[in-house]
N, CA, C, O and the ligand as a Tripos MOL2 file, in Angstrom:
@<TRIPOS>MOLECULE
protein
  245   243    62     0     0
PROTEIN
NO_CHARGES

@<TRIPOS>ATOM
      1 N           0.8390   -1.1990    0.0000 N.3       1 MET1
      2 CA          0.0000    0.0000    0.0000 C.3       1 MET1
      3 C           0.8720    1.2460    0.0000 C.2       1 MET1
      4 O           1.8460    1.3630    0.7440 O.2       1 MET1
      5 N           0.4870    2.1510   -0.8500 N.am      2 LYS2
      6 CA          1.2810    3.3650   -0.9980 C.3       2 LYS2
      7 C           0.6600    4.4960   -0.1770 C.2       2 LYS2
      8 O          -0.5140    4.8310   -0.3360 O.2       2 LYS2
      9 N           1.4600    5.0610    0.6830 N.am      3 ILE3
     10 CA          0.9650    6.1760    1.4920 C.3       3 ILE3
     11 C           1.5250    7.4830    0.9390 C.2       3 ILE3
     12 O           2.7300    7.6280    0.7310 O.2       3 ILE3
     13 N           0.6430    8.3990    0.7140 N.am      4 LYS4
     14 CA          1.0650    9.6930    0.2050 C.3       4 LYS4
     15 C           1.5400   10.5570    1.3700 C.2       4 LYS4
     16 O           0.7400   11.1410    2.1020 O.2       4 LYS4
     17 N           2.8320   10.6200    1.5180 N.am      5 ALA5
     18 CA          3.3940   11.3100    2.6690 C.3       5 ALA5
     19 C           3.4340   12.8170    2.4900 C.2       5 ALA5
     20 O           3.2880   13.5710    3.4530 O.2       5 ALA5
     21 N           3.6340   13.2530    1.2480 N.am      6 ILE6
     22 CA          3.7040   14.6950    1.0400 C.3       6 ILE6
     23 C           2.4510   15.2040    0.3600 C.2       6 ILE6
     24 O           1.8760   14.5600   -0.5170 O.2       6 ILE6
     25 N           2.0600   16.3590    0.7900 N.am      7 GLN7
     26 CA          0.9330   17.0160    0.1480 C.3       7 GLN7
     27 C           1.4220   17.7660   -1.0650 C.2       7 GLN7
     28 O           2.5120   18.3380   -1.0700 O.2       7 GLN7
     29 N           0.6010   17.7530   -2.0850 N.am      8 VAL8
     30 CA          0.9880   18.4460   -3.3060 C.3       8 VAL8
     31 C          -0.0650   19.4780   -3.6820 C.2       8 VAL8
     32 O          -1.2400   19.3650   -3.3320 O.2       8 VAL8
     33 N           0.3990   20.4780   -4.4030 N.am      9 ALA9
     34 CA         -0.5050   21.4590   -4.9820 C.3       9 ALA9
     35 C          -0.6060   21.1540   -6.4710 C.2       9 ALA9
     36 O           0.3990   20.8990   -7.1350 O.2       9 ALA9
     37 N          -1.8140   21.1850   -6.9770 N.am     10 VAL10
     38 CA         -2.0050   20.9510   -8.4070 C.3      10 VAL10
     39 C          -1.9820   22.2850   -9.1390 C.2      10 VAL10
     40 O          -2.7770   23.1820   -8.8590 O.2      10 VAL10
     41 N          -1.0680   22.3920  -10.0660 N.am     11 ILE11
     42 CA         -0.8760   23.6390  -10.8090 C.3      11 ILE11
     43 C          -1.3890   23.4690  -12.2350 C.2      11 ILE11
     44 O          -1.0870   22.4780  -12.9000 O.2      11 ILE11
     45 N          -2.1540   24.4290  -12.6890 N.am     12 PHE12
     46 CA         -2.5480   24.4370  -14.0870 C.3      12 PHE12
     47 C          -1.6050   25.3400  -14.8510 C.2      12 PHE12
     48 O          -1.5200   26.5410  -14.5950 O.2      12 PHE12
     49 N          -0.9040   24.7450  -15.7830 N.am     13 CYS13
     50 CA          0.0830   25.5090  -16.5340 C.3      13 CYS13
     51 C          -0.6020   26.4610  -17.5070 C.2      13 CYS13
     52 O          -1.4130   26.0340  -18.3300 O.2      13 CYS13
     53 N          -0.2800   27.7460  -17.4160 N.am     14 PRO14
     54 CA         -0.9150   28.7000  -18.3250 C.3      14 PRO14
     55 C          -0.3920   28.5860  -19.7550 C.2      14 PRO14
     56 O          -0.9900   29.1240  -20.6870 O.2      14 PRO14
     57 N           0.7040   27.8970  -19.9190 N.am     15 ASP15
     58 CA          1.3120   27.7910  -21.2390 C.3      15 ASP15
     59 C           0.7440   26.6030  -22.0240 C.2      15 ASP15
     60 O           0.1990   26.7790  -23.1140 O.2      15 ASP15
     61 N           0.8720   25.4090  -21.4720 N.am     16 CYS16
     62 CA          0.4220   24.2130  -22.2020 C.3      16 CYS16
     63 C          -0.9600   23.7540  -21.7490 C.2      16 CYS16
     64 O          -1.5200   22.8060  -22.2990 O.2      16 CYS16
     65 N          -1.5070   24.4370  -20.7370 N.am     17 ARG17
     66 CA         -2.8290   24.1100  -20.1920 C.3      17 ARG17
     67 C          -2.9060   22.7030  -19.6150 C.2      17 ARG17
     68 O          -3.9890   22.1530  -19.4180 O.2      17 ARG17
     69 N          -1.7620   22.1480  -19.3560 N.am     18 GLY18
     70 CA         -1.7430   20.8590  -18.6770 C.3      18 GLY18
     71 C          -1.7500   21.0910  -17.1850 C.2      18 GLY18
     72 O          -1.7580   22.2380  -16.7370 O.2      18 GLY18
     73 N          -1.7470   20.0270  -16.4080 N.am     19 GLN19
     74 CA         -1.6140   20.2070  -14.9800 C.3      19 GLN19
     75 C          -0.4910   19.3470  -14.4250 C.2      19 GLN19
     76 O          -0.2490   18.2290  -14.8780 O.2      19 GLN19
     77 N           0.1790   19.9000  -13.4400 N.am     20 PHE20
     78 CA          1.2610   19.1690  -12.8050 C.3      20 PHE20
     79 C           1.2180   19.4470  -11.3130 C.2      20 PHE20
     80 O           0.5500   20.3710  -10.8500 O.2      20 PHE20
     81 N           1.9440   18.6300  -10.5820 N.am     21 GLU21
     82 CA          1.9010   18.7420   -9.1260 C.3      21 GLU21
     83 C           3.2540   19.1590   -8.5810 C.2      21 GLU21
     84 O           4.2980   18.7370   -9.0760 O.2      21 GLU21
     85 N           3.2200   19.9820   -7.5700 N.am     22 VAL22
     86 CA          4.4480   20.3210   -6.8530 C.3      22 VAL22
     87 C           4.2090   20.0850   -5.3660 C.2      22 VAL22
     88 O           3.0880   20.2490   -4.8850 O.2      22 VAL22
     89 N           5.2500   19.7050   -4.6360 N.am     23 PRO23
     90 CA          5.0890   19.5560   -3.1810 C.3      23 PRO23
     91 C           4.6190   20.8690   -2.5730 C.2      23 PRO23
     92 O           5.0840   21.9440   -2.9510 O.2      23 PRO23
     93 N           3.7060   20.7680   -1.6430 N.am     24 ILE24
     94 CA          3.0880   21.9500   -1.0660 C.3      24 ILE24
     95 C           4.1350   22.8790   -0.4380 C.2      24 ILE24
     96 O           3.9540   24.0950   -0.3970 O.2      24 ILE24
     97 N           5.2230   22.2910    0.0460 N.am     25 GLU25
     98 CA          6.2370   23.1520    0.6770 C.3      25 GLU25
     99 C           7.0420   23.9630   -0.3480 C.2      25 GLU25
    100 O           7.7120   24.9330    0.0090 O.2      25 GLU25
    101 N           6.9710   23.5600   -1.6190 N.am     26 ASP26
    102 CA          7.6150   24.3530   -2.6720 C.3      26 ASP26
    103 C           6.6870   25.4140   -3.2250 C.2      26 ASP26
    104 O           7.0870   26.2670   -4.0180 O.2      26 ASP26
    105 N           5.4480   25.3420   -2.7930 N.am     27 PHE27
    106 CA          4.4560   26.2250   -3.3670 C.3      27 PHE27
    107 C           4.2160   27.4180   -2.4640 C.2      27 PHE27
    108 O           3.3520   27.3830   -1.5870 O.2      27 PHE27
    109 N           4.9870   28.4780   -2.6830 N.am     28 CYS28
    110 CA          4.7410   29.6900   -1.9300 C.3      28 CYS28
    111 C           4.8450   30.8910   -2.8570 C.2      28 CYS28
    112 O           5.4360   30.8200   -3.9340 O.2      28 CYS28
    113 N           4.2700   31.9660   -2.4230 N.am     29 GLU29
    114 CA          4.1610   33.1350   -3.2710 C.3      29 GLU29
    115 C           5.5240   33.6100   -3.7650 C.2      29 GLU29
    116 O           6.5120   33.6080   -3.0310 O.2      29 GLU29
    117 N           5.5420   34.0160   -5.0280 N.am     30 ASP30
    118 CA          6.7410   34.5120   -5.7140 C.3      30 ASP30
    119 C           7.7580   33.4230   -6.0520 C.2      30 ASP30
    120 O           8.8410   33.7150   -6.5580 O.2      30 ASP30
    121 N           7.4070   32.1740   -5.7720 N.am     31 GLU31
    122 CA          8.2750   31.0600   -6.1290 C.3      31 GLU31
    123 C           8.1230   30.7680   -7.6220 C.2      31 GLU31
    124 O           7.0120   30.7320   -8.1530 O.2      31 GLU31
    125 N           9.2530   30.5640   -8.2830 N.am     32 VAL32
    126 CA          9.2020   30.2080   -9.7050 C.3      32 VAL32
    127 C           9.3140   28.6920   -9.8330 C.2      32 VAL32
    128 O          10.2550   28.0780   -9.3310 O.2      32 VAL32
    129 N           8.3410   28.1100  -10.5100 N.am     33 LEU33
    130 CA          8.2890   26.6640  -10.6850 C.3      33 LEU33
    131 C           8.3600   26.3280  -12.1600 C.2      33 LEU33
    132 O           8.0400   27.1480  -13.0200 O.2      33 LEU33
    133 N           8.7850   25.1040  -12.4360 N.am     34 GLU34
    134 CA          8.8760   24.6970  -13.8310 C.3      34 GLU34
    135 C           7.8090   23.6530  -14.1240 C.2      34 GLU34
    136 O           7.6200   22.6970  -13.3720 O.2      34 GLU34
    137 N           7.1220   23.8610  -15.2330 N.am     35 CYS35
    138 CA          6.0900   22.9050  -15.6410 C.3      35 CYS35
    139 C           6.7350   21.5800  -16.0250 C.2      35 CYS35
    140 O           7.7100   21.5350  -16.7760 O.2      35 CYS35
    141 N           6.1640   20.4990  -15.4890 N.am     36 ASP36
    142 CA          6.6450   19.1570  -15.8060 C.3      36 ASP36
    143 C           6.4680   18.8040  -17.2700 C.2      36 ASP36
    144 O           7.2120   17.9930  -17.8200 O.2      36 ASP36
    145 N           5.4860   19.4130  -17.8880 N.am     37 LEU37
    146 CA          5.0640   18.9880  -19.2140 C.3      37 LEU37
    147 C           5.7580   19.7650  -20.3270 C.2      37 LEU37
    148 O           6.1830   19.1810  -21.3250 O.2      37 LEU37
    149 N           5.8720   21.0720  -20.1570 N.am     38 CYS38
    150 CA          6.4290   21.8770  -21.2470 C.3      38 CYS38
    151 C           7.6530   22.6800  -20.8100 C.2      38 CYS38
    152 O           8.2240   23.4200  -21.6110 O.2      38 CYS38
    153 N           8.0600   22.5410  -19.5480 N.am     39 SER39
    154 CA          9.2300   23.2330  -19.0080 C.3      39 SER39
    155 C           9.0900   24.7520  -18.9510 C.2      39 SER39
    156 O          10.0780   25.4660  -18.7750 O.2      39 SER39
    157 N           7.8780   25.2350  -19.0970 N.am     40 ALA40
    158 CA          7.6630   26.6700  -18.9410 C.3      40 ALA40
    159 C           7.8660   27.0520  -17.4790 C.2      40 ALA40
    160 O           7.6010   26.2650  -16.5690 O.2      40 ALA40
    161 N           8.3400   28.2690  -17.2770 N.am     41 GLU41
    162 CA          8.4870   28.7460  -15.9090 C.3      41 GLU41
    163 C           7.2580   29.5460  -15.5180 C.2      41 GLU41
    164 O           6.8220   30.4530  -16.2270 O.2      41 GLU41
    165 N           6.7240   29.1830  -14.3820 N.am     42 VAL42
    166 CA          5.5530   29.8940  -13.8710 C.3      42 VAL42
    167 C           5.8800   30.4450  -12.4860 C.2      42 VAL42
    168 O           6.6590   29.8610  -11.7320 O.2      42 VAL42
    169 N           5.2730   31.5700  -12.1790 N.am     43 ILE43
    170 CA          5.5030   32.1710  -10.8680 C.3      43 ILE43
    171 C           4.2110   32.1230  -10.0660 C.2      43 ILE43
    172 O           3.1270   32.3910  -10.5860 O.2      43 ILE43
    173 N           4.3470   31.7810   -8.8040 N.am     44 VAL44
    174 CA          3.1780   31.6670   -7.9340 C.3      44 VAL44
    175 C           2.7090   33.0690   -7.5520 C.2      44 VAL44
    176 O           3.4700   33.8690   -7.0070 O.2      44 VAL44
    177 N           1.4520   33.3480   -7.8470 N.am     45 THR45
    178 CA          0.9070   34.6590   -7.4970 C.3      45 THR45
    179 C           0.0160   34.5930   -6.2660 C.2      45 THR45
    180 O          -0.2240   35.6080   -5.6120 O.2      45 THR45
    181 N          -0.4730   33.3970   -5.9520 N.am     46 SER46
    182 CA         -1.3300   33.2310   -4.7880 C.3      46 SER46
    183 C          -1.2410   31.8020   -4.2810 C.2      46 SER46
    184 O          -1.2370   30.8540   -5.0670 O.2      46 SER46
    185 N          -1.1710   31.6510   -2.9740 N.am     47 GLU47
    186 CA         -1.1030   30.3060   -2.3970 C.3      47 GLU47
    187 C          -2.4940   29.7150   -2.2150 C.2      47 GLU47
    188 O          -2.7320   28.5380   -2.4900 O.2      47 GLU47
    189 N          -3.3970   30.5510   -1.7490 N.am     48 LYS48
    190 CA         -4.7680   30.0940   -1.5160 C.3      48 LYS48
    191 C          -5.7550   31.1020   -2.0710 C.2      48 LYS48
    192 O          -5.8760   32.1920   -1.5120 O.2      48 LYS48
    193 N          -6.4620   30.7900   -3.1390 N.am     49 PRO49
    194 CA         -6.3660   29.5470   -3.9070 C.3      49 PRO49
    195 C          -5.0740   29.5000   -4.7120 C.2      49 PRO49
    196 O          -4.5080   30.5490   -5.0210 O.2      49 PRO49
    197 N          -4.5940   28.3060   -5.0590 N.am     50 PRO50
    198 CA         -3.3560   28.2140   -5.8090 C.3      50 PRO50
    199 C          -3.4640   28.8590   -7.1910 C.2      50 PRO50
    200 O          -4.2770   28.4500   -8.0200 O.2      50 PRO50
    201 N          -2.6380   29.8610   -7.4190 N.am     51 ARG51
    202 CA         -2.6560   30.5590   -8.7000 C.3      51 ARG51
    203 C          -1.2370   30.7990   -9.1640 C.2      51 ARG51
    204 O          -0.3420   31.1230   -8.3830 O.2      51 ARG51
    205 N          -1.0660   30.6300  -10.4570 N.am     52 VAL52
    206 CA          0.2380   30.9210  -11.0520 C.3      52 VAL52
    207 C           0.0350   31.7120  -12.3230 C.2      52 VAL52
    208 O          -1.0490   31.7180  -12.9060 O.2      52 VAL52
    209 N           1.0960   32.3830  -12.7470 N.am     53 LYS53
    210 CA          1.0800   32.9490  -14.0830 C.3      53 LYS53
    211 C           2.4210   32.6750  -14.7230 C.2      53 LYS53
    212 O           3.4000   32.3440  -14.0530 O.2      53 LYS53
    213 N           2.4440   32.8190  -16.0300 N.am     54 LEU54
    214 CA          3.6550   32.5530  -16.7660 C.3      54 LEU54
    215 C           4.7390   33.5370  -16.3530 C.2      54 LEU54
    216 O           4.5170   34.7460  -16.3030 O.2      54 LEU54
    217 N           5.9040   32.9990  -16.0600 N.am     55 PHE55
    218 CA          7.0150   33.8470  -15.6440 C.3      55 PHE55
    219 C           7.8340   34.2650  -16.8450 C.2      55 PHE55
    220 O           8.3330   33.4280  -17.5980 O.2      55 PHE55
    221 N           7.9670   35.5620  -17.0170 N.am     56 THR56
    222 CA          8.8390   36.0730  -18.0730 C.3      56 THR56
    223 C           9.7930   37.0660  -17.4470 C.2      56 THR56
    224 O           9.4820   37.6790  -16.4250 O.2      56 THR56
    225 N          10.9340   37.2230  -18.0470 N.am     57 GLU57
    226 CA         11.9200   38.1360  -17.4830 C.3      57 GLU57
    227 C          11.4510   39.5950  -17.5450 C.2      57 GLU57
    228 O          11.8750   40.4360  -16.7530 O.2      57 GLU57
    229 N          10.5800   39.8640  -18.4930 N.am     58 ALA58
    230 CA         10.0230   41.2220  -18.6320 C.3      58 ALA58
    231 C           9.1330   41.5680  -17.4430 C.2      58 ALA58
    232 O           8.8270   42.7360  -17.2040 O.2      58 ALA58
    233 N           8.7230   40.5510  -16.7060 N.am     59 ASP59
    234 CA          7.8410   40.7430  -15.5530 C.3      59 ASP59
    235 C           8.5580   41.2850  -14.3220 C.2      59 ASP59
    236 O           7.9690   41.3900  -13.2460 O.2      59 ASP59
    237 N           9.7850   41.6140  -14.4830 N.am     60 ASP60
    238 CA         10.6180   42.0340  -13.3760 C.3      60 ASP60
    239 C          10.2310   43.4180  -12.8860 C.2      60 ASP60
    240 O          10.7620   44.4170  -13.3710 O.2      60 ASP60
    241 N           9.3120   43.4930  -11.9300 N.am     61 PHE61
    242 CA          8.9130   44.8020  -11.4330 C.3      61 PHE61
    243 C           8.9590   44.8670   -9.9230 C.2      61 PHE61
    244 O           8.6500   45.9060   -9.3390 O.2      61 PHE61
    245 ZN          3.2130   23.5500  -19.2630 Zn       62 ZN62
@<TRIPOS>BOND
     1     1     2 1
     2     2     3 1
     3     3     4 2
     4     3     5 am
     5     5     6 1
     6     6     7 1
     7     7     8 2
     8     7     9 am
     9     9    10 1
    10    10    11 1
    11    11    12 2
    12    11    13 am
    13    13    14 1
    14    14    15 1
    15    15    16 2
    16    15    17 am
    17    17    18 1
    18    18    19 1
    19    19    20 2
    20    19    21 am
    21    21    22 1
    22    22    23 1
    23    23    24 2
    24    23    25 am
    25    25    26 1
    26    26    27 1
    27    27    28 2
    28    27    29 am
    29    29    30 1
    30    30    31 1
    31    31    32 2
    32    31    33 am
    33    33    34 1
    34    34    35 1
    35    35    36 2
    36    35    37 am
    37    37    38 1
    38    38    39 1
    39    39    40 2
    40    39    41 am
    41    41    42 1
    42    42    43 1
    43    43    44 2
    44    43    45 am
    45    45    46 1
    46    46    47 1
    47    47    48 2
    48    47    49 am
    49    49    50 1
    50    50    51 1
    51    51    52 2
    52    51    53 am
    53    53    54 1
    54    54    55 1
    55    55    56 2
    56    55    57 am
    57    57    58 1
    58    58    59 1
    59    59    60 2
    60    59    61 am
    61    61    62 1
    62    62    63 1
    63    63    64 2
    64    63    65 am
    65    65    66 1
    66    66    67 1
    67    67    68 2
    68    67    69 am
    69    69    70 1
    70    70    71 1
    71    71    72 2
    72    71    73 am
    73    73    74 1
    74    74    75 1
    75    75    76 2
    76    75    77 am
    77    77    78 1
    78    78    79 1
    79    79    80 2
    80    79    81 am
    81    81    82 1
    82    82    83 1
    83    83    84 2
    84    83    85 am
    85    85    86 1
    86    86    87 1
    87    87    88 2
    88    87    89 am
    89    89    90 1
    90    90    91 1
    91    91    92 2
    92    91    93 am
    93    93    94 1
    94    94    95 1
    95    95    96 2
    96    95    97 am
    97    97    98 1
    98    98    99 1
    99    99   100 2
   100    99   101 am
   101   101   102 1
   102   102   103 1
   103   103   104 2
   104   103   105 am
   105   105   106 1
   106   106   107 1
   107   107   108 2
   108   107   109 am
   109   109   110 1
   110   110   111 1
   111   111   112 2
   112   111   113 am
   113   113   114 1
   114   114   115 1
   115   115   116 2
   116   115   117 am
   117   117   118 1
   118   118   119 1
   119   119   120 2
   120   119   121 am
   121   121   122 1
   122   122   123 1
   123   123   124 2
   124   123   125 am
   125   125   126 1
   126   126   127 1
   127   127   128 2
   128   127   129 am
   129   129   130 1
   130   130   131 1
   131   131   132 2
   132   131   133 am
   133   133   134 1
   134   134   135 1
   135   135   136 2
   136   135   137 am
   137   137   138 1
   138   138   139 1
   139   139   140 2
   140   139   141 am
   141   141   142 1
   142   142   143 1
   143   143   144 2
   144   143   145 am
   145   145   146 1
   146   146   147 1
   147   147   148 2
   148   147   149 am
   149   149   150 1
   150   150   151 1
   151   151   152 2
   152   151   153 am
   153   153   154 1
   154   154   155 1
   155   155   156 2
   156   155   157 am
   157   157   158 1
   158   158   159 1
   159   159   160 2
   160   159   161 am
   161   161   162 1
   162   162   163 1
   163   163   164 2
   164   163   165 am
   165   165   166 1
   166   166   167 1
   167   167   168 2
   168   167   169 am
   169   169   170 1
   170   170   171 1
   171   171   172 2
   172   171   173 am
   173   173   174 1
   174   174   175 1
   175   175   176 2
   176   175   177 am
   177   177   178 1
   178   178   179 1
   179   179   180 2
   180   179   181 am
   181   181   182 1
   182   182   183 1
   183   183   184 2
   184   183   185 am
   185   185   186 1
   186   186   187 1
   187   187   188 2
   188   187   189 am
   189   189   190 1
   190   190   191 1
   191   191   192 2
   192   191   193 am
   193   193   194 1
   194   194   195 1
   195   195   196 2
   196   195   197 am
   197   197   198 1
   198   198   199 1
   199   199   200 2
   200   199   201 am
   201   201   202 1
   202   202   203 1
   203   203   204 2
   204   203   205 am
   205   205   206 1
   206   206   207 1
   207   207   208 2
   208   207   209 am
   209   209   210 1
   210   210   211 1
   211   211   212 2
   212   211   213 am
   213   213   214 1
   214   214   215 1
   215   215   216 2
   216   215   217 am
   217   217   218 1
   218   218   219 1
   219   219   220 2
   220   219   221 am
   221   221   222 1
   222   222   223 1
   223   223   224 2
   224   223   225 am
   225   225   226 1
   226   226   227 1
   227   227   228 2
   228   227   229 am
   229   229   230 1
   230   230   231 1
   231   231   232 2
   232   231   233 am
   233   233   234 1
   234   234   235 1
   235   235   236 2
   236   235   237 am
   237   237   238 1
   238   238   239 1
   239   239   240 2
   240   239   241 am
   241   241   242 1
   242   242   243 1
   243   243   244 2
@<TRIPOS>SUBSTRUCTURE
     1 MET1         2 RESIDUE 1 A MET
     2 LYS2         6 RESIDUE 1 A LYS
     3 ILE3        10 RESIDUE 1 A ILE
     4 LYS4        14 RESIDUE 1 A LYS
     5 ALA5        18 RESIDUE 1 A ALA
     6 ILE6        22 RESIDUE 1 A ILE
     7 GLN7        26 RESIDUE 1 A GLN
     8 VAL8        30 RESIDUE 1 A VAL
     9 ALA9        34 RESIDUE 1 A ALA
    10 VAL10       38 RESIDUE 1 A VAL
    11 ILE11       42 RESIDUE 1 A ILE
    12 PHE12       46 RESIDUE 1 A PHE
    13 CYS13       50 RESIDUE 1 A CYS
    14 PRO14       54 RESIDUE 1 A PRO
    15 ASP15       58 RESIDUE 1 A ASP
    16 CYS16       62 RESIDUE 1 A CYS
    17 ARG17       66 RESIDUE 1 A ARG
    18 GLY18       70 RESIDUE 1 A GLY
    19 GLN19       74 RESIDUE 1 A GLN
    20 PHE20       78 RESIDUE 1 A PHE
    21 GLU21       82 RESIDUE 1 A GLU
    22 VAL22       86 RESIDUE 1 A VAL
    23 PRO23       90 RESIDUE 1 A PRO
    24 ILE24       94 RESIDUE 1 A ILE
    25 GLU25       98 RESIDUE 1 A GLU
    26 ASP26      102 RESIDUE 1 A ASP
    27 PHE27      106 RESIDUE 1 A PHE
    28 CYS28      110 RESIDUE 1 A CYS
    29 GLU29      114 RESIDUE 1 A GLU
    30 ASP30      118 RESIDUE 1 A ASP
    31 GLU31      122 RESIDUE 1 A GLU
    32 VAL32      126 RESIDUE 1 A VAL
    33 LEU33      130 RESIDUE 1 A LEU
    34 GLU34      134 RESIDUE 1 A GLU
    35 CYS35      138 RESIDUE 1 A CYS
    36 ASP36      142 RESIDUE 1 A ASP
    37 LEU37      146 RESIDUE 1 A LEU
    38 CYS38      150 RESIDUE 1 A CYS
    39 SER39      154 RESIDUE 1 A SER
    40 ALA40      158 RESIDUE 1 A ALA
    41 GLU41      162 RESIDUE 1 A GLU
    42 VAL42      166 RESIDUE 1 A VAL
    43 ILE43      170 RESIDUE 1 A ILE
    44 VAL44      174 RESIDUE 1 A VAL
    45 THR45      178 RESIDUE 1 A THR
    46 SER46      182 RESIDUE 1 A SER
    47 GLU47      186 RESIDUE 1 A GLU
    48 LYS48      190 RESIDUE 1 A LYS
    49 PRO49      194 RESIDUE 1 A PRO
    50 PRO50      198 RESIDUE 1 A PRO
    51 ARG51      202 RESIDUE 1 A ARG
    52 VAL52      206 RESIDUE 1 A VAL
    53 LYS53      210 RESIDUE 1 A LYS
    54 LEU54      214 RESIDUE 1 A LEU
    55 PHE55      218 RESIDUE 1 A PHE
    56 THR56      222 RESIDUE 1 A THR
    57 GLU57      226 RESIDUE 1 A GLU
    58 ALA58      230 RESIDUE 1 A ALA
    59 ASP59      234 RESIDUE 1 A ASP
    60 ASP60      238 RESIDUE 1 A ASP
    61 PHE61      242 RESIDUE 1 A PHE
    62 ZN62       245 GROUP 0 **** ****
């Protein structure tokens, strides 16, 4: 029997519209994460509810 020891956040990738999971402890505001599916970089804009947007270098404000 497999026990899920870590909690994950489900992220919807704004680029490929797929979904991937990250450990909840990696999911905090302003954290840049990489999509498992298309390798796009997304930045966390909100923890609750979980929200991300596509990270671009031009977004540096
Ligand atoms: Zn993606």
